[in-house]
N, C-alpha and C positions, 0 to 999 in steps of 0.2 A: 540173665535168661541164655538161654541156649540154645542155638540154632544147628540143627542137622539136616544133610540130606540124603535122601535115598536114590536120586539118580545114578545111574552107571556111570563109571569114571574112563572106562575103556571098554570096547567092544568084547573083550574076554568076559567081562561081568555082566554081558546082556542076560544071560540064562539066570545068574544069580539075581538078578534086579527083579525079574519077571516073578521069580517065588516069593522073595521078598515082599514083592506089593500083593499077591494072593493071600498073605497073612492078615492084612486088614491095618486099620490105624495104630493099632498096638506096636505094632512091629516098624512103623517109619519113624522117619528121625522128624524131632519137633524142637520147636523153640520152648525152653523151659525157663520159667521167669522164678528167681530165689530172691524172696526179699531179704534184706539185710536188717535185723532186729536184733535190739538187746531183749534177754529173757529177764523175766520177773521172779525174784527169788523172795521166798518168804521173809520179811523181817527185813529186807533192804528196799531202799529207795531205787526209783526207776533212776538209770544212768542213761544218757543220751549220746548216741555214737554217731560220728557223719558215715550216712549210707553209702554203701557201694553201688555200682552201677547194675542193675538187673538184667538189662537187655545188653548181651555180647555178639556183636558184628560176626555174620557167616555168608553163608551164600547157597542157593537152592539149585537144582539142575533141574532141565527139561528137555525132551529130546526134542529136536525138531521133526517137520513133515509127519506129526502123528496123525495116522488115520483111523483111529479107533472109535467105535460107537459112543463110548462113554468119554466123559472129560479125562483128561489125563491127569493122575494124581502128582501133586508137585511137594509138599510138606505139612509141617503141621505147625503150628504156635501154639505154647503151654506156657503159661505163668503158676508158680509157686502159689500164687494166692488163692488159684482154682482148685475147690476142694470137690468138684464135681457136681455140685448142685445147681447149676447152671447159672450162678449168680456174677459170674464173670463174662463179659462180653467183648470179642475182640474186632477190633478193627483194623480193614488192610485199604491204605492210600497209596498213591503214587502212580506209576506209568501201567496203563493196562488193569488196574485196579478196578473192577466190577464189570470191566468189558470182557476183557483176555483172562483175567485173573479172578475167581471169586472165593469168599472164604466163607467156611461155616461158625456164625460168629458165637456158636456154643462151645463147639469143639475145638474150632482153631484150624482146620483141615482146609487145605488150599489146593484148588484145582485149575487146569487150563482148559478153556473150554473151546478153544479153537486151535487149527493147527499153525504153527510158527515157522517161520523161515530165517535161518541163522543168517544168511547172506544180507537178508534186509535190516534185521534188526539183533544184535549179537547178545544183549543183557538188557535187563529192566532194572528200574530201581524203584522200590517200594519201601513204605512204612508201615510198622505195626504198633499197635496200641493195645493195653488190655486195661479196660473199665470196669468199673462197679454200676452193674446192669440196675440195681435202685437207685443209686446216689447220681450216678452218671459222672462220677469221680475218676480220673485215671488212677489203676492200681501200681502202674509201673510208666516210666518216662517212654515218650515214642522212639524207636528203634528203628535204624534203616537198614535194611539189606538187599541181596540182589538175587535176582532169578536169572541164571546165566542158561541160554540156549545152548543146548550140546548138538555139535556136527555130527551129521553123517553125510555119506559119500552121495550126494543127489547132484552134483556139477561135475561136468566133462571138463577136461581142458580145453583152450580156445585160443588159437593164434589170432591175435587182435590185428596186426598188421598184414597179414597174408592176403591173396598171395602175393608171392616176392619175384622181383625180377631183378637179377644182378649179372654181370660180368665178370670174367677172369681171363687174363691174358692166355693166349694157347702156350705150349711147350714149357708151362707151369713144373716147377719139380712136385714131386708126388706129397701129399699132405699139405698142399698152398692152401690158405683160409679162405674161404669163397664168402661165406655168411654165417652169423649168428642168430639162430632164431628162438624165440622165446614164447611160450604158451603159459598161459596165467587160468588159474585154477579157483574157483569163487568158493571151495572150502577151506574149512581151517587149518593153518600151516601147521598152527601149535598142539593140533589133536591128530594123532593117530596117523595114518599115511593117506588121507583123503586127498591133500593138495601135495602130494611128493611125485612128482612128474619123472617119466623117463623116456627119452628121444629114441626113435628107430628109423631108419629108413626103409621106406615100403617100395620106390620105384626110383632108379637112377645107379644101382650097382650095375659092375664094379666100377664104374666111373669116379664116383662120388662116396663120403662115408659120413657120418654124424656122430659125434660124442654125446653118448647117451643122458650125459647129468649137464655138460653146458650147452647142448643144440648147436656148437659149433660144425657148419659143413665143409669139410676139405676134400681136395682132390684125392682120389685114390689109384691112378694110372700115370705114370710116365710120360713126357711127352704128347698130349695130346693135341694134335693136329687139327688146325680149325677149316684148313682146305680139305680135311676128309670127313668132318663133321663141325658143323658149328654149333646148333642147338640141343640142349638137352633139358627136359622135365623132369626133374627130382620131388616125390614125395616124401615127407617129412611127417611123422607119426608121435604124438604127444601121447602118453597113457599115465593115469594116475595109479596110486594104490603101490608104487614103486614098481610098477609092472607086474604087478601079481595077477593073478585070475583073478576076476571079477572086478578088474578097474574101469573104470570109464574112460575113452579115448577120444583124440581130436587129432585131424589131418591137415596140411598146409600143401601147397603145390610153390616151388621153387623153381623158377625158369632161366636158365643157366646158360648165357651167350659165352662164346671164346672169341675175344677179341684176337686183333691181329697182330702178328709181329713180323718183321721184316726177316723172314726165314727162307724166302725165293728168291732167286736171282733172275733176273729177266734175260729171254733167249729170243732170238729171233726165229721164226720158222722156217727161213731159208738160208743158206749160205752163201747163195747168190742171187741176184736180182738183175733185171734188164729192166730200161726207163727208154722210150721216145719222146723224145722233144724235137719240134720243128723249130728251123732256124729263125723262123718270125716271132718266135716267142719274146714278149718285152721284157726288158730288164726290169728287176725287181716283183716280177710275176711268181707266183707258186708253179712249180711244173711236175711235181708228185709227192706222193707220200710213202713212209715206212714206218713201220710199228714192230717193237719187239714186246711180246709178250711176259707178264708178271702174275703169278698166281696170289698175290698180295693185294692187299685194298688199302684206300686212303694215300696217306704220305707215303707209307711202305711201297707202295708201287710207282711212284715219281720217278722220272727218270731223265737225263738229259741227252741228247744226240749231239755226236760230233764227227766232224769229218776229219779222220787222223793222217791220212795222206791220199796217196792219188795224183794224177796227173789235172784232174778237174777241181782241185780244191780252190783254187783262184777263181773260178768260172763261177762255181756254186756255193751256195751256203745254207745251212739247214738249222731249222729252229723248231722249239717244242710246244707244240698244243697241249697246255695243262689240262683242259677238261678231257680231250680224248685220249692222251698222253701218245700222241704220234709227231712223227720226225717230220717236216714240213720243207721239202726241196725247193730252193729258191733260186733263180738266176740272177747273178752278178754281173755279169757282163754278156754282151748281144755275142751271139752266136754265128756262125759263118761256116756253111757247109763245104763250100768252095776250099776254106782254109783247113777245117780239122772235121773228121766225120763222127768222131764217138769220144768220149772219156770213162776213166774209171776211177771211181769212188772207193775208199775205206771206211765204212759209217760204223760207230761205237754207240750203245744204249747202255748207260750204266745209271743204277739207282742214287739218288741225291740223299738219301736218309738212311746212313747205315747201322746197323745193330752188333757191336764187336762180339756180344755174346755168342751172334751165330757165323762168325768169320771163316769159321771151319766148313760152311756148307758152299762157300763163295768158289772162285771172284764173283762178286755181284755185278756182272757187268757182260757184255757180250759182242761180237765185232761180225758183221756182214759185208760181202762186196756188192757195189750198184755199178754196173755198166750203164751209161748214158750213150744212145744212139741218137745222132743230130740229123732230123730229116730236112732234104731239100725242099725248098719253097720258090716258086715263082717272086720274087720280091720285088715292091715298088721302087721308082726311082729314088735316089738317094741323093740328096742336096750336098754341096761340100762346105756348107755352114749350115749351123744350127738357127742362126737368124741374120738379118741381113739389115745394114742402115746405111740410109743416102741420104744425099742433100741437092737443093735446088734453091734458085733464088726466085723470092716473089717476083711476080711481074714477069715470069717467064712467058715466053710464047707456047702457044699449044703445040705439042710436038718436042717439045723439047726433053733430050735423054738425060734419065736419072740415074740409072743403074742396071746393072746386068746380075741375074741369078744363074746360077749352073748347077744341073743335076745329071745324074748319069744312072744307067741301069746297071746295078751291082753283079747280077746274073752272067755265065758266063755266055750267053747270048749276045749281050751288050745292045739290046733293041734301043733306037732312036727315042727322044724325051719330045714330049710335046708339052709346053707350057700355057697356062690361063689363069686368071685372077679371079677366086671367088668373090664375086658380087653379093656378099651378104649385106654388109653397109651400105651407107651413100659415100664414104669416104673412098671405097673402092672403085667408084665411078668417075674420080678426079684423075685416074691413071688408066695407062693401057700398057699392053706386052706382048712383043714378039712371040708367035707361037714356037719358032724354031730356034731363034737364038735366046732368047730370056731377057732382052732388053726392055727395061719398064721407060714411059715416057708420060709426059703430061698430056691430060686430056681436056684441063682448064686451066684460068687464069688463077694464080692463087696471090691471097694478101695476107703475110705475115701478123698483122697486128688481128687479123679476124682468126686464124689457125695457124699454130705455128707450127704442129705437127699432126702427120696422118699415119695411119695405122693398115696395113693390108695385108692380104694373105695371098701368096702365090703358092699355085697347086702344077704339081709335075705328073705326067701321068707317061707309061710307055705306048708308043704307037701300036705295037702288037697287042696288048691286052690294056685296052683304057679305064677298066676298073682297078686295077693297081694304080693307085693316087698318093702321093705323098705331097706334104703342105709346109710351108715355110713361113713365118711371120717376118713382115719388111716394112720396117720403120721409117718414114720420109721425113726429114728435117726442113723446114723452110727455111732458109737465110734471109736475113733482113738487108731492104735497099732504103737507101735513106730517104723516104717518099711522103712523111710526114713533117709539117713545120712545127715547129714549139708553140706553147701558147700558155698563158697566164695558169697556176696551178687552181685557183680559184678567184672567184669575183670578190675584190676587196671592196671594205667601204672605210675609206682612208678618211680622216677628220684633222683638223688644223685649228689650232685655240688663236683667237683672235689676238691676244697678248704674247704669241710666239717671239721666238727670235730667230735670226737669219742664222744659216747652218744647222739647224736643228733636224733630226732625223726624225720623220713623222710615221713611216711606212717601211718594211722592208716587203719586198716581193720575189715570187720564185715560180720556176717555169716547170712545166713536163712536156715529155714528148713520145710519141705513141710507138717511137722506133725503140731498137736494143741501146744499149750503152756505147755500143761502138759507132752507132751514127747519131746520137742524140744526148750525150752525157755533157757534154762541154755548152754551156749556154754562155750569151752574150748580150747586156743588156745597152739600150743607147735611146737618145731623144730622136725624134724624126729630124733627119739633116734639111728635110726641104722644108721645115719651118723655120720663120726667125727664133732668135734668142728668147727663151721665155723668162719673163723678169719675174716672177714670182716661186716659180720652184724647180729644181735643178735635179738629174738622176746621177747615181754613183754606181758602175759598176764593181760588186765585190770580188769579183774574180772566182768565186766559189759556187756559181751557179745561183747566186741571188744578187739584187741590187737593193740600194737604199732611196727612198724619195725624199731630199732634204729642200728646204724654205731658203729664199733669198730674201725676204724682206722682214721686218722687223716687226710690224702689226697689220693685222687684217679685220675688215670691217662685213659682218653681215650686212647692213644696211646697202654698202655699196655695190658687194658683191660677193652672194653665199655661196656658190657652187664655182669650181674651176675643174677644167678638164685638160689631162695631160696624157698626150699620145706617145707611146712606149713602142721601142723596134726591137724584136728579141730575134736572135737567130742562133743555129746549132753548129757543132763542130763537124759534121758529116761531109760526106762526098757525094754529090757537090752540097754545099752548104744550102739550109734552106731558112728561109725567115717568115715571121709575121708581124702584125702591128695590131697593137690593143690600146684601148684608152683608158685611163684611169678617171675615177669621178673624186673630185674632193672636196668638202662639205667643211664650211667657215663655222665654229661653234664658241659659243662662250663659256670657258673654263676657270674653273677655281684654281688658286694660285699653285697648290700641287700637281697642276695637270689634268685634273678628273673633269670630264663634259658636264656643264652644268645643263646647258642648251642649245639647240641648233633653229635655224629659221624656220624649218619646217615645223617644230614642235612650240613654235614661240609664244601663240595664242596660248595653246592647251596649259602648256606650264604655267603662263603667269595667272591663267585662272587656277592653277592649283588643281585641276582635274583632269584625270583620265578620259579617253575616248568612252570607254565604257561606263565611267560615271555619268557621262554626258548622256550617252544613250538611254540608261536607266531613267536618269530623271524626268527627259522628254517622255519616255512611256508612262510615267507616273502621273504627268500632266496629261495626256490624251486619256489615259483611263479614268479620272476624275471629270475630265469635260465630258465624258461618255455618259457617265452616272448622273450628271447634272443635266443633260438633255433628256435621259430617259425619265427623270424623277417629275420634271416640267410637264414632258408628254403625258404620262400617267397621271397628274391634277388635271391636265385639260379635258381628257378621255371622261366620256358620260358613262354612267352605270346603266349597263344592258338589263333589260327588265328578264324577269323568271321564266316568262311566258311571251315567247316574242310574236306568235300568230294565233291567229283565234280561230285559225282552221286545223288546229293540232288534234292529232288524230287520236290523242290518249284518253281514254275514260275516265268517269268521276273527277274529272279537273274542270273546277267552275272560276270563271275569271270577273273579279269584281274590279271595276275601274271608276265607279263614282265617288264623288269627293266626301261624301257624308251630306246630313242633313242642315248643317250651319248649327246656329245657335239652338235652334228647338231641338236639335238632337239630344242636347242633354236633359231632355224632359222624359227620356225613353224609359227613364227608370229614377223615382226620387229617391236619393240616397240617405234622406232622412229618414224613412223607415226603417233602416238599419241602425241607424244612430239611436234611436228612441222610437220602438214600435207604436208606443202608446201616443207619440206626438202626430201620426199622420192621420190627418182628417179625412181623408177619402184615398180609392187608389185609381191611380191614373194607369192610362194605357198609352201604348205606344203610338207615337204620332206618325212615326216616317212609316207604318203600314196601317193599313185598314183592314180590322180582323174583320172576319165573318161569322166567328163564332164569338160566345161573350167567354170572358174567363172565367176560371173556376171560382176566382175569389168574389164574384158578385154575388154568389151564394150565401156568403157568411153578411152578416149585419154590420155596419160600421160601428155598431157600439160593442162588439166584442172586439175592437182593434185595442182596447186596454189591456185586455186580459191575453192577448194572442202572444203563443212562445213564437219567439225569434225563429228556432230552427223549423217549427210547424211552418212559420211564413216562407223559409227558404224553400220548403219542400214544393210548397204552392207554386211559386213562382219559377221552379224546374217545371212543375209540372204543366204549367201554361207554355211554357217555350217548346216543350215536346209537342204539345199538341196545336199548336199555333200553325194553320195552313198556310200561310204565306211565307214559310221558311223557304229556303233557304234566309237568313235574314239579311239585313243591309248590315253597315258598317258600325252598327251599335254595339257597343259589347257591354253584356249585362254581368256585372261583379257583384257577388254578394259577401260578404265579410263580417262575421262575428265575432266580438270582442268578449263575450263572456254573458254571464246572465246573475243578476242578482248580488254582483259586488258591493260589499260594505265600503269599500272604498271610490266606490262609483267609477266611470270612465276617465282614462287619464289622456284622452284624445285631446287634442288642442282645436277639434273643429268647433267646439262650443264654448271656448275658453274665453270668448269674448262678451257672449251674452250670459255669462253664469257670474254670479256673486262668489268671490272667497270669503269664506269667515276664518280663516287661518290668522293665527295671530304670530308674527314674526320678532316680537320683541325678545325672544329666549335667544335670538342668535347676538345680541349683544351679551352675552354671558359666555359665549363660547370662547372668546378671546380677543388678541389683536390681529390675530388671522382672519376673522370673521367680521370684523371691525366695518370695512367696506360694503358686505353683505347685507351686514344688518342696516346700514344706511340705506341703501340703494332700496330695500325692501321695505324700510320704513316711510321712503318719498312714495311708492307706488302706492302703499296701503293709505297713507294721506290724501294722495290724488283722489282716490276711489272714494273715500270718505266724502270729501269735498264735492 
C-alpha cells in the first residue's frame, strides 16, 4: 500500500496546494494497496510465494487553524484489490478517528472536521484497514500511519520571566553584560521561520544595547555615573519570522539600577569650624558634632574621623557614629577657663573601604580645622578629695569629732563655702557637721557589733550662690572596743558512757566573741576556781581557742546519777579582757563496746519497750477510736425505733393512721383460704367478722350449688368487687390475699397444704433400681409407704 500526502510542505507552495485540492480526489495523494500474488499460467501448477507487505508507512499533513466552512481534505486510502465496484470497505481507527478525522469507507477519502492546534497536539497516529464488504475479511493487513499537524505562525513570542529587575555597577566599561532575556515561541521551530525570534531594543538607548540573536543586554556608554542617574527602564522586543514584515512580536521591561562604587571622596563643607564648650562640661560627655559629605552610599560612604594634630588632642577625642556618619567630639579631661580659654583641633575624615580602580580620583579623605572656645561658668565648690574615709570608736560620746572635709571655690572670686549633710537616709542622722569648718561629729552612740560602717554624703555650696552645690561621699568606719564577753559557740549535748575510762575526752568545746579578732580572737577556758575540785570531770585548755572535757572516773552509773553539771569560765584576750561563765550538762548513757550510745535514762522506759513516743501515741489513739465505736454501737442498740408518724395532728392530707392490733384469732376468718385451694370444697361463703357490712356481698346472688363449677378467676374478680364496694372501707388490718396456682392441671396441685390429708398412690419401688446412690432414698420412701399402708 502506498501513502502520499497533498498537504503543503512550505508556505511557498500554498497556492499550488490550493489548485491541487480544486482538482478533486483524482489528483490527491492516496494510499495504494498492491497485493503480492503469483500468476496462474495454463498448464502450470500454482506456486506459492511469501507475500510482501501491501501497506507502506507514510504520513499525511493537515494545516492547523483551518477556518473554512467545509471539512479539510487530508488524503486518500486505496487498495490494489479495489476494482471500483464498492466491494472494498475502508476502516480508520486510532487517535481522533470518527471525531476529528472521518473516512469515506467506499472511496477511502479522509477529511478533518475540526480546527486543529499544533501547539496542543502535533500529530495523530491512526490505523487503516481494507476489508471485503461481503465477507468482512481483511484484504490487507492493518497499517499504521501519521497525520501531522502543519504549523502556521499563530503564536507571538513571550517573555515568561519578565518584567526583569537587575543591577549593574556604575562606571562599568562599555559592553558590560547586564542580563540575557529569552523569549519563547510556541510555533514549530523546525518548520519555517515561525519560531525564529530576533531581539531589538525599543527603549533605553543610547545607554544599553541588546544582541539580536542571543538577547544579551549590555551597557552602551562609558562611565555611567550613579550619582547622575541611578535607574533605567529598558524595553526589549522579540519578533518572530526572523524579524520580517508580518511577524508577531512581544515585549518586556527590564528595570536596571546602577549600584554604587566608591568613586567619590569625602569632603567637609567648610574648612574652618568653631565650637563653644562651657568649662562645666562633664568628662566623657559629647560636646559637638562634625560631618564630611560623601556622594556614595552604603559601605562606600563609611568613614573614620581622627584628630591628627592641635593643642587640644589630649583634651578632646572624636568617634564615628556608624548610622549618621558623623564625628562625635567628646571631652577627655575637665576644662578650666581660668587656665586655658581655647583649643585648636585638625580633624580628618577618610573612607574606610577604598576601591583602587578609582584611586586616581582621590585622595579619599579631607581635613578641616576646629577651634574650641571654652566658656566661663560659675562653678560649684570643689572638694580636695573625691571621697573621704574616717574612723571613730564605738561607744564614743556624742559630739566626738570624726574628721574634716575641705572644699574651695575654683572661680577667681574664691567665695566662702558652706558645708551641710544631705539627710537622705537614716545613717546621715548619726552625724553633724560644722557649716564653716567642715568638721564632722557624732550625734549618737555607736555599736560596732550592730553597724560597723556608715556612708554619708556631705554637700558644699558657695555662700554667694547657694544653688551651686557639690557633693562628696564620706565613709565612717566604727572601730571596735572590747565590750562583749566570749560565749560558747553552741549548746552542747554531752554524753558520757557508763563504762568510760579515766582521762577520756568526751567533748571539745569552742567559743565565739562579737568583737573583732583584735579584741576577741584568743580564748582561755578554765573551771570555776571558786568551786571545789570536781571529782568527776576536768577541763583542758588546748591553746587554740578550744577546750576538751575529760573524765576523772572509771565508771558512771545512771541509777546513781544520770546528769552532771560542769561550770566553765571563758575569757578573751582583749584590753581589758572580758570573761563569762557557762554551765555544761553531761548525761550518763549506756553504750556499746565500740562507744555507740545505746540508751540514756530519759529514754529508758521507751527504749525497753522497743517503741517510740509516736508509736505509743498511735496505739492509744486506736484504742480510743475502738472504745468510741463500741459505745456508739451500744447506744444505737438501746435506742427505740421512732414511729413514721409521730403526732396525730399531722397536717398532711390523705394520711390515715392505724394503731389497733387486729382482731386476734378471729381475724383469720376474714377470708377462708380453702376457697382458693379448691373452690369446689367451699361449703359456703363466709363474711368478714371484723367489720359489720351494711350491704350484702355480691356473691350471695350466686347459689351455693354453683360452687362446684365456679371458675377461680371469676371467683377472685367477685371478691375484688366486694372489697371495692364495701362501705366500711378503709379496712382494718386484715389483708386479703388471693393466689391462683393454675386450673385443671393433670398433675394436680404441688402445694403441701393438703399433703397431710391426701393419700398418695405413688409407687417408689423403682428407686431401688437406680443404683447404690439411691439405696437410702428407696429405703426411706419404702418405710413411709409401709407406715401409710399400716
